[in-house]
N, CA, C and O atoms as a Maestro MAE file, in Angstrom:
{
 s_m_m2io_version
 :::
 2.0.0
}

f_m_ct {
 s_m_title
 :::
 protein
 m_atom[348] {
  # First column is atom index #
  i_m_mmod_type
  r_m_x_coord
  r_m_y_coord
  r_m_z_coord
  i_m_residue_number
  s_m_chain_name
  s_m_pdb_residue_name
  s_m_pdb_atom_name
  i_m_atomic_number
  :::
  1 25 75.678 113.700 88.873 1 A "MET " " N  " 7
  2 3 76.062 114.733 89.815 1 A "MET " " CA " 6
  3 2 77.307 114.331 90.588 1 A "MET " " C  " 6
  4 15 78.036 115.200 91.067 1 A "MET " " O  " 8
  5 25 77.571 113.027 90.723 2 A "GLY " " N  " 7
  6 3 78.720 112.565 91.485 2 A "GLY " " CA " 6
  7 2 80.046 112.972 90.873 2 A "GLY " " C  " 6
  8 15 80.977 113.319 91.599 2 A "GLY " " O  " 8
  9 25 80.151 112.937 89.553 3 A "ILE " " N  " 7
  10 3 81.399 113.313 88.894 3 A "ILE " " CA " 6
  11 2 81.634 114.817 89.015 3 A "ILE " " C  " 6
  12 15 82.764 115.249 89.241 3 A "ILE " " O  " 8
  13 25 80.590 115.605 88.869 4 A "ILE " " N  " 7
  14 3 80.734 117.063 89.002 4 A "ILE " " CA " 6
  15 2 81.159 117.419 90.428 4 A "ILE " " C  " 6
  16 15 82.014 118.283 90.620 4 A "ILE " " O  " 8
  17 25 80.576 116.771 91.410 5 A "TRP " " N  " 7
  18 3 80.941 117.016 92.810 5 A "TRP " " CA " 6
  19 2 82.392 116.616 93.065 5 A "TRP " " C  " 6
  20 15 83.106 117.316 93.783 5 A "TRP " " O  " 8
  21 25 82.836 115.503 92.488 6 A "THR " " N  " 7
  22 3 84.225 115.074 92.648 6 A "THR " " CA " 6
  23 2 85.172 116.084 92.020 6 A "THR " " C  " 6
  24 15 86.238 116.348 92.575 6 A "THR " " O  " 8
  25 25 84.811 116.651 90.885 7 A "ILE " " N  " 7
  26 3 85.653 117.664 90.244 7 A "ILE " " CA " 6
  27 2 85.743 118.921 91.095 7 A "ILE " " C  " 6
  28 15 86.823 119.495 91.243 7 A "ILE " " O  " 8
  29 25 84.626 119.351 91.652 8 A "ILE " " N  " 7
  30 3 84.626 120.547 92.501 8 A "ILE " " CA " 6
  31 2 85.466 120.309 93.764 8 A "ILE " " C  " 6
  32 15 86.290 121.145 94.135 8 A "ILE " " O  " 8
  33 25 85.253 119.179 94.408 9 A "ILE " " N  " 7
  34 3 86.036 118.841 95.607 9 A "ILE " " CA " 6
  35 2 87.506 118.690 95.236 9 A "ILE " " C  " 6
  36 15 88.380 119.118 95.990 9 A "ILE " " O  " 8
  37 25 87.787 118.090 94.090 10 A "GLY " " N  " 7
  38 3 89.170 117.930 93.631 10 A "GLY " " CA " 6
  39 2 89.854 119.260 93.386 10 A "GLY " " C  " 6
  40 15 91.040 119.417 93.676 10 A "GLY " " O  " 8
  41 25 89.116 120.208 92.859 11 A "PHE " " N  " 7
  42 3 89.652 121.552 92.658 11 A "PHE " " CA " 6
  43 2 90.091 122.162 93.991 11 A "PHE " " C  " 6
  44 15 91.212 122.654 94.120 11 A "PHE " " O  " 8
  45 25 89.206 122.124 94.963 12 A "VAL " " N  " 7
  46 3 89.509 122.666 96.286 12 A "VAL " " CA " 6
  47 2 90.642 121.868 96.944 12 A "VAL " " C  " 6
  48 15 91.530 122.444 97.574 12 A "VAL " " O  " 8
  49 25 90.604 120.552 96.792 13 A "ALA " " N  " 7
  50 3 91.643 119.700 97.383 13 A "ALA " " CA " 6
  51 2 93.003 119.986 96.772 13 A "ALA " " C  " 6
  52 15 94.005 119.972 97.487 13 A "ALA " " O  " 8
  53 25 93.071 120.244 95.474 14 A "GLY " " N  " 7
  54 3 94.336 120.573 94.818 14 A "GLY " " CA " 6
  55 2 94.935 121.849 95.367 14 A "GLY " " C  " 6
  56 15 96.141 121.925 95.602 14 A "GLY " " O  " 8
  57 25 94.099 122.850 95.571 15 A "VAL " " N  " 7
  58 3 94.582 124.117 96.124 15 A "VAL " " CA " 6
  59 2 95.068 123.923 97.560 15 A "VAL " " C  " 6
  60 15 96.120 124.441 97.933 15 A "VAL " " O  " 8
  61 25 94.310 123.184 98.363 16 A "ILE " " N  " 7
  62 3 94.718 122.930 99.757 16 A "ILE " " CA " 6
  63 2 96.003 122.111 99.804 16 A "ILE " " C  " 6
  64 15 96.893 122.399 100.604 16 A "ILE " " O  " 8
  65 25 96.107 121.091 98.952 17 A "ALA " " N  " 7
  66 3 97.308 120.256 98.932 17 A "ALA " " CA " 6
  67 2 98.526 121.076 98.533 17 A "ALA " " C  " 6
  68 15 99.613 120.862 99.070 17 A "ALA " " O  " 8
  69 25 98.367 122.001 97.611 18 A "LYS " " N  " 7
  70 3 99.480 122.864 97.198 18 A "LYS " " CA " 6
  71 2 99.915 123.759 98.350 18 A "LYS " " C  " 6
  72 15 101.108 124.015 98.513 18 A "LYS " " O  " 8
  73 25 98.962 124.242 99.155 19 A "LEU " " N  " 7
  74 3 99.300 125.062 100.313 19 A "LEU " " CA " 6
  75 2 100.016 124.240 101.385 19 A "LEU " " C  " 6
  76 15 100.899 124.749 102.074 19 A "LEU " " O  " 8
  77 25 99.633 122.970 101.524 20 A "ILE " " N  " 7
  78 3 100.256 122.093 102.517 20 A "ILE " " CA " 6
  79 2 101.650 121.676 102.084 20 A "ILE " " C  " 6
  80 15 102.558 121.577 102.909 20 A "ILE " " O  " 8
  81 25 101.824 121.431 100.785 21 A "MET " " N  " 7
  82 3 103.091 120.899 100.259 21 A "MET " " CA " 6
  83 2 103.743 121.841 99.256 21 A "MET " " C  " 6
  84 15 103.848 121.478 98.084 21 A "MET " " O  " 8
  85 25 104.180 123.018 99.647 22 A "PRO " " N  " 7
  86 3 104.892 123.852 98.676 22 A "PRO " " CA " 6
  87 2 106.292 123.278 98.446 22 A "PRO " " C  " 6
  88 15 106.856 122.630 99.328 22 A "PRO " " O  " 8
  89 25 106.834 123.516 97.283 23 A "GLY " " N  " 7
  90 3 108.172 123.008 96.998 23 A "GLY " " CA " 6
  91 2 108.590 123.334 95.582 23 A "GLY " " C  " 6
  92 15 107.777 123.750 94.756 23 A "GLY " " O  " 8
  93 25 109.880 123.137 95.312 24 A "ASP " " N  " 7
  94 3 110.416 123.444 93.995 24 A "ASP " " CA " 6
  95 2 109.965 122.447 92.940 24 A "ASP " " C  " 6
  96 15 109.787 122.820 91.780 24 A "ASP " " O  " 8
  97 25 109.776 121.182 93.317 25 A "ASN " " N  " 7
  98 3 109.416 120.152 92.347 25 A "ASN " " CA " 6
  99 2 107.922 120.045 92.125 25 A "ASN " " C  " 6
  100 15 107.473 119.210 91.340 25 A "ASN " " O  " 8
  101 25 107.157 120.862 92.790 26 A "GLU " " N  " 7
  102 3 105.706 120.798 92.658 26 A "GLU " " CA " 6
  103 2 105.265 121.657 91.488 26 A "GLU " " C  " 6
  104 15 105.974 122.587 91.104 26 A "GLU " " O  " 8
  105 25 104.111 121.364 90.917 27 A "PRO " " N  " 7
  106 3 103.634 122.173 89.789 27 A "PRO " " CA " 6
  107 2 103.335 123.592 90.243 27 A "PRO " " C  " 6
  108 15 102.688 123.797 91.270 27 A "PRO " " O  " 8
  109 25 103.802 124.561 89.486 28 A "SER " " N  " 7
  110 3 103.607 125.944 89.892 28 A "SER " " CA " 6
  111 2 102.388 126.572 89.228 28 A "SER " " C  " 6
  112 15 101.901 127.606 89.687 28 A "SER " " O  " 8
  113 25 101.898 125.973 88.174 29 A "GLY " " N  " 7
  114 3 100.743 126.522 87.487 29 A "GLY " " CA " 6
  115 2 99.448 126.193 88.188 29 A "GLY " " C  " 6
  116 15 99.285 125.107 88.743 29 A "GLY " " O  " 8
  117 25 98.528 127.140 88.158 30 A "PHE " " N  " 7
  118 3 97.234 126.969 88.805 30 A "PHE " " CA " 6
  119 2 96.444 125.842 88.159 30 A "PHE " " C  " 6
  120 15 95.820 125.038 88.851 30 A "PHE " " O  " 8
  121 25 96.472 125.784 86.831 31 A "ILE " " N  " 7
  122 3 95.702 124.764 86.123 31 A "ILE " " CA " 6
  123 2 96.252 123.375 86.396 31 A "ILE " " C  " 6
  124 15 95.482 122.443 86.632 31 A "ILE " " O  " 8
  125 25 97.583 123.217 86.368 32 A "LEU " " N  " 7
  126 3 98.170 121.898 86.624 32 A "LEU " " CA " 6
  127 2 97.905 121.447 88.056 32 A "LEU " " C  " 6
  128 15 97.615 120.274 88.295 32 A "LEU " " O  " 8
  129 25 98.002 122.366 89.005 33 A "THR " " N  " 7
  130 3 97.702 122.020 90.398 33 A "THR " " CA " 6
  131 2 96.245 121.582 90.539 33 A "THR " " C  " 6
  132 15 95.945 120.621 91.249 33 A "THR " " O  " 8
  133 25 95.347 122.288 89.864 34 A "THR " " N  " 7
  134 3 93.933 121.946 89.912 34 A "THR " " CA " 6
  135 2 93.681 120.573 89.300 34 A "THR " " C  " 6
  136 15 92.947 119.763 89.866 34 A "THR " " O  " 8
  137 25 94.293 120.310 88.136 35 A "VAL " " N  " 7
  138 3 94.109 119.012 87.469 35 A "VAL " " CA " 6
  139 2 94.636 117.883 88.352 35 A "VAL " " C  " 6
  140 15 93.990 116.842 88.470 35 A "VAL " " O  " 8
  141 25 95.798 118.074 88.970 36 A "LEU " " N  " 7
  142 3 96.340 117.039 89.856 36 A "LEU " " CA " 6
  143 2 95.447 116.845 91.077 36 A "LEU " " C  " 6
  144 15 95.320 115.726 91.573 36 A "LEU " " O  " 8
  145 25 94.826 117.916 91.567 37 A "GLY " " N  " 7
  146 3 93.875 117.791 92.676 37 A "GLY " " CA " 6
  147 2 92.637 117.001 92.274 37 A "GLY " " C  " 6
  148 15 92.131 116.192 93.052 37 A "GLY " " O  " 8
  149 25 92.152 117.235 91.066 38 A "ILE " " N  " 7
  150 3 90.995 116.496 90.574 38 A "ILE " " CA " 6
  151 2 91.353 115.022 90.401 38 A "ILE " " C  " 6
  152 15 90.562 114.145 90.749 38 A "ILE " " O  " 8
  153 25 92.539 114.748 89.867 39 A "ILE " " N  " 7
  154 3 92.998 113.357 89.748 39 A "ILE " " CA " 6
  155 2 93.097 112.723 91.121 39 A "ILE " " C  " 6
  156 15 92.714 111.567 91.300 39 A "ILE " " O  " 8
  157 25 93.610 113.470 92.097 40 A "GLY " " N  " 7
  158 3 93.691 112.962 93.464 40 A "GLY " " CA " 6
  159 2 92.333 112.645 94.054 40 A "GLY " " C  " 6
  160 15 92.186 111.666 94.786 40 A "GLY " " O  " 8
  161 25 91.334 113.465 93.741 41 A "ALA " " N  " 7
  162 3 89.976 113.202 94.234 41 A "ALA " " CA " 6
  163 2 89.412 111.924 93.611 41 A "ALA " " C  " 6
  164 15 88.769 111.128 94.295 41 A "ALA " " O  " 8
  165 25 89.653 111.733 92.322 42 A "PHE " " N  " 7
  166 3 89.191 110.505 91.673 42 A "PHE " " CA " 6
  167 2 89.917 109.287 92.223 42 A "PHE " " C  " 6
  168 15 89.307 108.235 92.415 42 A "PHE " " O  " 8
  169 25 91.222 109.420 92.480 43 A "VAL " " N  " 7
  170 3 91.982 108.297 93.062 43 A "VAL " " CA " 6
  171 2 91.460 107.981 94.459 43 A "VAL " " C  " 6
  172 15 91.278 106.813 94.803 43 A "VAL " " O  " 8
  173 25 91.218 109.011 95.266 44 A "ALA " " N  " 7
  174 3 90.698 108.791 96.615 44 A "ALA " " CA " 6
  175 2 89.322 108.135 96.572 44 A "ALA " " C  " 6
  176 15 89.024 107.267 97.393 44 A "ALA " " O  " 8
  177 25 88.486 108.541 95.627 45 A "THR " " N  " 7
  178 3 87.168 107.935 95.485 45 A "THR " " CA " 6
  179 2 87.284 106.477 95.087 45 A "THR " " C  " 6
  180 15 86.605 105.620 95.653 45 A "THR " " O  " 8
  181 25 88.138 106.190 94.119 46 A "TRP " " N  " 7
  182 3 88.317 104.812 93.638 46 A "TRP " " CA " 6
  183 2 88.876 103.913 94.742 46 A "TRP " " C  " 6
  184 15 88.388 102.801 94.946 46 A "TRP " " O  " 8
  185 25 89.901 104.395 95.452 47 A "VAL " " N  " 7
  186 3 90.489 103.590 96.536 47 A "VAL " " CA " 6
  187 2 89.475 103.403 97.655 47 A "VAL " " C  " 6
  188 15 89.349 102.306 98.199 47 A "VAL " " O  " 8
  189 25 88.753 104.461 98.003 48 A "GLY " " N  " 7
  190 3 87.750 104.352 99.059 48 A "GLY " " CA " 6
  191 2 86.636 103.374 98.711 48 A "GLY " " C  " 6
  192 15 86.156 102.646 99.580 48 A "GLY " " O  " 8
  193 25 86.223 103.351 97.456 49 A "GLN " " N  " 7
  194 3 85.195 102.391 97.040 49 A "GLN " " CA " 6
  195 2 85.756 100.980 97.006 49 A "GLN " " C  " 6
  196 15 85.057 100.027 97.348 49 A "GLN " " O  " 8
  197 25 87.018 100.837 96.594 50 A "ALA " " N  " 7
  198 3 87.633 99.508 96.547 50 A "ALA " " CA " 6
  199 2 87.817 98.934 97.947 50 A "ALA " " C  " 6
  200 15 87.711 97.722 98.135 50 A "ALA " " O  " 8
  201 25 88.089 99.784 98.926 51 A "LEU " " N  " 7
  202 3 88.271 99.324 100.303 51 A "LEU " " CA " 6
  203 2 86.963 99.252 101.086 51 A "LEU " " C  " 6
  204 15 86.948 98.801 102.232 51 A "LEU " " O  " 8
  205 25 85.867 99.695 100.474 52 A "GLY " " N  " 7
  206 3 84.575 99.628 101.135 52 A "GLY " " CA " 6
  207 2 84.286 100.820 102.032 52 A "GLY " " C  " 6
  208 15 83.344 100.764 102.823 52 A "GLY " " O  " 8
  209 25 85.057 101.891 101.940 53 A "TRP " " N  " 7
  210 3 84.811 103.079 102.749 53 A "TRP " " CA " 6
  211 2 83.647 103.891 102.207 53 A "TRP " " C  " 6
  212 15 82.909 104.521 102.964 53 A "TRP " " O  " 8
  213 25 83.488 103.870 100.876 54 A "TYR " " N  " 7
  214 3 82.408 104.608 100.223 54 A "TYR " " CA " 6
  215 2 81.567 103.642 99.408 54 A "TYR " " C  " 6
  216 15 82.082 102.681 98.837 54 A "TYR " " O  " 8
  217 25 80.272 103.905 99.359 55 A "ARG " " N  " 7
  218 3 79.386 103.093 98.517 55 A "ARG " " CA " 6
  219 2 79.560 103.514 97.059 55 A "ARG " " C  " 6
  220 15 80.085 104.590 96.773 55 A "ARG " " O  " 8
  221 25 79.119 102.660 96.148 56 A "ALA " " N  " 7
  222 3 79.169 102.995 94.726 56 A "ALA " " CA " 6
  223 2 78.347 104.256 94.474 56 A "ALA " " C  " 6
  224 15 77.229 104.387 94.973 56 A "ALA " " O  " 8
  225 25 78.893 105.157 93.718 57 A "GLY " " N  " 7
  226 3 78.214 106.407 93.435 57 A "GLY " " CA " 6
  227 2 78.529 107.515 94.423 57 A "GLY " " C  " 6
  228 15 78.184 108.673 94.186 57 A "GLY " " O  " 8
  229 25 79.170 107.180 95.513 58 A "LYS " " N  " 7
  230 3 79.552 108.184 96.508 58 A "LYS " " CA " 6
  231 2 81.025 108.514 96.335 58 A "LYS " " C  " 6
  232 15 81.844 107.614 96.152 58 A "LYS " " O  " 8
  233 25 81.363 109.776 96.391 59 A "GLY " " N  " 7
  234 3 82.740 110.211 96.230 59 A "GLY " " CA " 6
  235 2 83.423 110.421 97.569 59 A "GLY " " C  " 6
  236 15 82.796 110.431 98.628 59 A "GLY " " O  " 8
  237 25 84.717 110.586 97.477 60 A "ALA " " N  " 7
  238 3 85.502 110.876 98.677 60 A "ALA " " CA " 6
  239 2 85.167 112.277 99.165 60 A "ALA " " C  " 6
  240 15 84.814 113.153 98.376 60 A "ALA " " O  " 8
  241 25 85.279 112.475 100.438 61 A "GLY " " N  " 7
  242 3 85.062 113.790 101.012 61 A "GLY " " CA " 6
  243 2 86.279 114.672 100.826 61 A "GLY " " C  " 6
  244 15 87.236 114.295 100.149 61 A "GLY " " O  " 8
  245 25 86.237 115.829 101.422 62 A "LEU " " N  " 7
  246 3 87.316 116.792 101.260 62 A "LEU " " CA " 6
  247 2 88.632 116.273 101.827 62 A "LEU " " C  " 6
  248 15 89.677 116.423 101.195 62 A "LEU " " O  " 8
  249 25 88.595 115.675 102.991 63 A "ILE " " N  " 7
  250 3 89.832 115.185 103.616 63 A "ILE " " CA " 6
  251 2 90.445 114.059 102.787 63 A "ILE " " C  " 6
  252 15 91.653 114.053 102.552 63 A "ILE " " O  " 8
  253 25 89.637 113.121 102.350 64 A "GLY " " N  " 7
  254 3 90.142 112.036 101.506 64 A "GLY " " CA " 6
  255 2 90.692 112.557 100.203 64 A "GLY " " C  " 6
  256 15 91.708 112.061 99.716 64 A "GLY " " O  " 8
  257 25 90.037 113.553 99.627 65 A "SER " " N  " 7
  258 3 90.505 114.135 98.374 65 A "SER " " CA " 6
  259 2 91.814 114.892 98.558 65 A "SER " " C  " 6
  260 15 92.683 114.846 97.687 65 A "SER " " O  " 8
  261 25 91.962 115.587 99.681 66 A "VAL " " N  " 7
  262 3 93.224 116.281 99.951 66 A "VAL " " CA " 6
  263 2 94.355 115.270 100.104 66 A "VAL " " C  " 6
  264 15 95.451 115.486 99.587 66 A "VAL " " O  " 8
  265 25 94.102 114.176 100.804 67 A "VAL " " N  " 7
  266 3 95.117 113.125 100.944 67 A "VAL " " CA " 6
  267 2 95.461 112.546 99.569 67 A "VAL " " C  " 6
  268 15 96.636 112.344 99.261 67 A "VAL " " O  " 8
  269 25 94.459 112.282 98.753 68 A "GLY " " N  " 7
  270 3 94.710 111.790 97.401 68 A "GLY " " CA " 6
  271 2 95.509 112.785 96.575 68 A "GLY " " C  " 6
  272 15 96.415 112.394 95.839 68 A "GLY " " O  " 8
  273 25 95.181 114.068 96.691 69 A "ALA " " N  " 7
  274 3 95.901 115.105 95.953 69 A "ALA " " CA " 6
  275 2 97.342 115.218 96.433 69 A "ALA " " C  " 6
  276 15 98.243 115.426 95.620 69 A "ALA " " O  " 8
  277 25 97.576 115.086 97.728 70 A "ILE " " N  " 7
  278 3 98.945 115.127 98.254 70 A "ILE " " CA " 6
  279 2 99.747 113.959 97.713 70 A "ILE " " C  " 6
  280 15 100.912 114.121 97.353 70 A "ILE " " O  " 8
  281 25 99.139 112.789 97.653 71 A "ILE " " N  " 7
  282 3 99.833 111.619 97.103 71 A "ILE " " CA " 6
  283 2 100.179 111.855 95.633 71 A "ILE " " C  " 6
  284 15 101.299 111.570 95.211 71 A "ILE " " O  " 8
  285 25 99.235 112.371 94.853 72 A "ILE " " N  " 7
  286 3 99.490 112.642 93.439 72 A "ILE " " CA " 6
  287 2 100.554 113.730 93.285 72 A "ILE " " C  " 6
  288 15 101.421 113.610 92.419 72 A "ILE " " O  " 8
  289 25 100.513 114.779 94.094 73 A "LEU " " N  " 7
  290 3 101.532 115.830 94.032 73 A "LEU " " CA " 6
  291 2 102.915 115.296 94.395 73 A "LEU " " C  " 6
  292 15 103.915 115.701 93.802 73 A "LEU " " O  " 8
  293 25 102.971 114.391 95.364 74 A "THR " " N  " 7
  294 3 104.247 113.788 95.745 74 A "THR " " CA " 6
  295 2 104.813 112.959 94.600 74 A "THR " " C  " 6
  296 15 106.001 113.052 94.289 74 A "THR " " O  " 8
  297 25 103.971 112.156 93.978 75 A "ILE " " N  " 7
  298 3 104.415 111.342 92.840 75 A "ILE " " CA " 6
  299 2 104.858 112.250 91.698 75 A "ILE " " C  " 6
  300 15 105.894 112.005 91.079 75 A "ILE " " O  " 8
  301 25 104.090 113.288 91.415 76 A "TYR " " N  " 7
  302 3 104.461 114.233 90.361 76 A "TYR " " CA " 6
  303 2 105.801 114.904 90.676 76 A "TYR " " C  " 6
  304 15 106.665 115.017 89.806 76 A "TYR " " O  " 8
  305 25 105.966 115.345 91.921 77 A "GLY " " N  " 7
  306 3 107.214 115.988 92.322 77 A "GLY " " CA " 6
  307 2 108.410 115.066 92.208 77 A "GLY " " C  " 6
  308 15 109.501 115.510 91.852 77 A "GLY " " O  " 8
  309 25 108.222 113.785 92.504 78 A "PHE " " N  " 7
  310 3 109.307 112.812 92.388 78 A "PHE " " CA " 6
  311 2 109.756 112.675 90.938 78 A "PHE " " C  " 6
  312 15 110.951 112.712 90.642 78 A "PHE " " O  " 8
  313 25 108.787 112.517 90.035 79 A "PHE " " N  " 7
  314 3 109.133 112.347 88.621 79 A "PHE " " CA " 6
  315 2 109.611 113.645 87.990 79 A "PHE " " C  " 6
  316 15 110.521 113.624 87.161 79 A "PHE " " O  " 8
  317 25 109.027 114.759 88.359 80 A "ALA " " N  " 7
  318 3 109.461 116.045 87.807 80 A "ALA " " CA " 6
  319 2 110.857 116.391 88.300 80 A "ALA " " C  " 6
  320 15 111.657 116.948 87.549 80 A "ALA " " O  " 8
  321 25 111.159 116.068 89.557 81 A "GLY " " N  " 7
  322 3 112.489 116.337 90.108 81 A "GLY " " CA " 6
  323 2 113.558 115.489 89.452 81 A "GLY " " C  " 6
  324 15 114.653 115.981 89.181 81 A "GLY " " O  " 8
  325 25 113.265 114.226 89.190 82 A "SER " " N  " 7
  326 3 114.266 113.356 88.557 82 A "SER " " CA " 6
  327 2 114.450 113.738 87.097 82 A "SER " " C  " 6
  328 15 115.541 113.564 86.553 82 A "SER " " O  " 8
  329 25 113.423 114.248 86.455 83 A "ARG " " N  " 7
  330 3 113.539 114.662 85.073 83 A "ARG " " CA " 6
  331 2 114.342 115.953 84.957 83 A "ARG " " C  " 6
  332 15 115.112 116.111 84.010 83 A "ARG " " O  " 8
  333 25 114.179 116.871 85.893 84 A "ARG " " N  " 7
  334 3 114.923 118.138 85.867 84 A "ARG " " CA " 6
  335 2 116.398 117.935 86.169 84 A "ARG " " C  " 6
  336 15 117.252 118.594 85.576 84 A "ARG " " O  " 8
  337 25 116.707 117.013 87.101 85 A "SER " " N  " 7
  338 3 118.108 116.809 87.471 85 A "SER " " CA " 6
  339 2 118.896 116.098 86.373 85 A "SER " " C  " 6
  340 15 120.114 116.258 86.302 85 A "SER " " O  " 8
  341 25 118.238 115.320 85.517 86 A "SER " " N  " 7
  342 3 118.950 114.605 84.460 86 A "SER " " CA " 6
  343 2 119.119 115.462 83.216 86 A "SER " " C  " 6
  344 15 119.915 115.118 82.342 86 A "SER " " O  " 8
  345 25 118.397 116.562 83.113 87 A "ALA " " N  " 7
  346 3 118.479 117.404 81.907 87 A "ALA " " CA " 6
  347 2 119.583 118.402 82.008 87 A "ALA " " C  " 6
  348 15 119.792 119.188 81.084 87 A "ALA " " O  " 8
  :::
 }
 m_bond[347] {
  # First column is bond index #
  i_m_from
  i_m_to
  i_m_order
  :::
  1 1 2 1
  2 2 3 1
  3 3 4 2
  4 3 5 1
  5 5 6 1
  6 6 7 1
  7 7 8 2
  8 7 9 1
  9 9 10 1
  10 10 11 1
  11 11 12 2
  12 11 13 1
  13 13 14 1
  14 14 15 1
  15 15 16 2
  16 15 17 1
  17 17 18 1
  18 18 19 1
  19 19 20 2
  20 19 21 1
  21 21 22 1
  22 22 23 1
  23 23 24 2
  24 23 25 1
  25 25 26 1
  26 26 27 1
  27 27 28 2
  28 27 29 1
  29 29 30 1
  30 30 31 1
  31 31 32 2
  32 31 33 1
  33 33 34 1
  34 34 35 1
  35 35 36 2
  36 35 37 1
  37 37 38 1
  38 38 39 1
  39 39 40 2
  40 39 41 1
  41 41 42 1
  42 42 43 1
  43 43 44 2
  44 43 45 1
  45 45 46 1
  46 46 47 1
  47 47 48 2
  48 47 49 1
  49 49 50 1
  50 50 51 1
  51 51 52 2
  52 51 53 1
  53 53 54 1
  54 54 55 1
  55 55 56 2
  56 55 57 1
  57 57 58 1
  58 58 59 1
  59 59 60 2
  60 59 61 1
  61 61 62 1
  62 62 63 1
  63 63 64 2
  64 63 65 1
  65 65 66 1
  66 66 67 1
  67 67 68 2
  68 67 69 1
  69 69 70 1
  70 70 71 1
  71 71 72 2
  72 71 73 1
  73 73 74 1
  74 74 75 1
  75 75 76 2
  76 75 77 1
  77 77 78 1
  78 78 79 1
  79 79 80 2
  80 79 81 1
  81 81 82 1
  82 82 83 1
  83 83 84 2
  84 83 85 1
  85 85 86 1
  86 86 87 1
  87 87 88 2
  88 87 89 1
  89 89 90 1
  90 90 91 1
  91 91 92 2
  92 91 93 1
  93 93 94 1
  94 94 95 1
  95 95 96 2
  96 95 97 1
  97 97 98 1
  98 98 99 1
  99 99 100 2
  100 99 101 1
  101 101 102 1
  102 102 103 1
  103 103 104 2
  104 103 105 1
  105 105 106 1
  106 106 107 1
  107 107 108 2
  108 107 109 1
  109 109 110 1
  110 110 111 1
  111 111 112 2
  112 111 113 1
  113 113 114 1
  114 114 115 1
  115 115 116 2
  116 115 117 1
  117 117 118 1
  118 118 119 1
  119 119 120 2
  120 119 121 1
  121 121 122 1
  122 122 123 1
  123 123 124 2
  124 123 125 1
  125 125 126 1
  126 126 127 1
  127 127 128 2
  128 127 129 1
  129 129 130 1
  130 130 131 1
  131 131 132 2
  132 131 133 1
  133 133 134 1
  134 134 135 1
  135 135 136 2
  136 135 137 1
  137 137 138 1
  138 138 139 1
  139 139 140 2
  140 139 141 1
  141 141 142 1
  142 142 143 1
  143 143 144 2
  144 143 145 1
  145 145 146 1
  146 146 147 1
  147 147 148 2
  148 147 149 1
  149 149 150 1
  150 150 151 1
  151 151 152 2
  152 151 153 1
  153 153 154 1
  154 154 155 1
  155 155 156 2
  156 155 157 1
  157 157 158 1
  158 158 159 1
  159 159 160 2
  160 159 161 1
  161 161 162 1
  162 162 163 1
  163 163 164 2
  164 163 165 1
  165 165 166 1
  166 166 167 1
  167 167 168 2
  168 167 169 1
  169 169 170 1
  170 170 171 1
  171 171 172 2
  172 171 173 1
  173 173 174 1
  174 174 175 1
  175 175 176 2
  176 175 177 1
  177 177 178 1
  178 178 179 1
  179 179 180 2
  180 179 181 1
  181 181 182 1
  182 182 183 1
  183 183 184 2
  184 183 185 1
  185 185 186 1
  186 186 187 1
  187 187 188 2
  188 187 189 1
  189 189 190 1
  190 190 191 1
  191 191 192 2
  192 191 193 1
  193 193 194 1
  194 194 195 1
  195 195 196 2
  196 195 197 1
  197 197 198 1
  198 198 199 1
  199 199 200 2
  200 199 201 1
  201 201 202 1
  202 202 203 1
  203 203 204 2
  204 203 205 1
  205 205 206 1
  206 206 207 1
  207 207 208 2
  208 207 209 1
  209 209 210 1
  210 210 211 1
  211 211 212 2
  212 211 213 1
  213 213 214 1
  214 214 215 1
  215 215 216 2
  216 215 217 1
  217 217 218 1
  218 218 219 1
  219 219 220 2
  220 219 221 1
  221 221 222 1
  222 222 223 1
  223 223 224 2
  224 223 225 1
  225 225 226 1
  226 226 227 1
  227 227 228 2
  228 227 229 1
  229 229 230 1
  230 230 231 1
  231 231 232 2
  232 231 233 1
  233 233 234 1
  234 234 235 1
  235 235 236 2
  236 235 237 1
  237 237 238 1
  238 238 239 1
  239 239 240 2
  240 239 241 1
  241 241 242 1
  242 242 243 1
  243 243 244 2
  244 243 245 1
  245 245 246 1
  246 246 247 1
  247 247 248 2
  248 247 249 1
  249 249 250 1
  250 250 251 1
  251 251 252 2
  252 251 253 1
  253 253 254 1
  254 254 255 1
  255 255 256 2
  256 255 257 1
  257 257 258 1
  258 258 259 1
  259 259 260 2
  260 259 261 1
  261 261 262 1
  262 262 263 1
  263 263 264 2
  264 263 265 1
  265 265 266 1
  266 266 267 1
  267 267 268 2
  268 267 269 1
  269 269 270 1
  270 270 271 1
  271 271 272 2
  272 271 273 1
  273 273 274 1
  274 274 275 1
  275 275 276 2
  276 275 277 1
  277 277 278 1
  278 278 279 1
  279 279 280 2
  280 279 281 1
  281 281 282 1
  282 282 283 1
  283 283 284 2
  284 283 285 1
  285 285 286 1
  286 286 287 1
  287 287 288 2
  288 287 289 1
  289 289 290 1
  290 290 291 1
  291 291 292 2
  292 291 293 1
  293 293 294 1
  294 294 295 1
  295 295 296 2
  296 295 297 1
  297 297 298 1
  298 298 299 1
  299 299 300 2
  300 299 301 1
  301 301 302 1
  302 302 303 1
  303 303 304 2
  304 303 305 1
  305 305 306 1
  306 306 307 1
  307 307 308 2
  308 307 309 1
  309 309 310 1
  310 310 311 1
  311 311 312 2
  312 311 313 1
  313 313 314 1
  314 314 315 1
  315 315 316 2
  316 315 317 1
  317 317 318 1
  318 318 319 1
  319 319 320 2
  320 319 321 1
  321 321 322 1
  322 322 323 1
  323 323 324 2
  324 323 325 1
  325 325 326 1
  326 326 327 1
  327 327 328 2
  328 327 329 1
  329 329 330 1
  330 330 331 1
  331 331 332 2
  332 331 333 1
  333 333 334 1
  334 334 335 1
  335 335 336 2
  336 335 337 1
  337 337 338 1
  338 338 339 1
  339 339 340 2
  340 339 341 1
  341 341 342 1
  342 342 343 1
  343 343 344 2
  344 343 345 1
  345 345 346 1
  346 346 347 1
  347 347 348 2
  :::
 }
}
């Protein structure tokens, strides 16, 4: 159930992160934004467990997942922006 909950929270976190960080270099597709939000939720869960914030089997909450999604969106925007400017 933990992975399913992380995916659901990641979906919501991706949408919230996109609303917080609109921009030209950000993914414009709904599916890509959702996938990056889910990746952000998994990253937030992994970092939180590594730092001892969450116990094993417990996922990051909504706020942690949104922060993780914002970090992933920023990294994506950096690489997508540099790829577009060189083409």
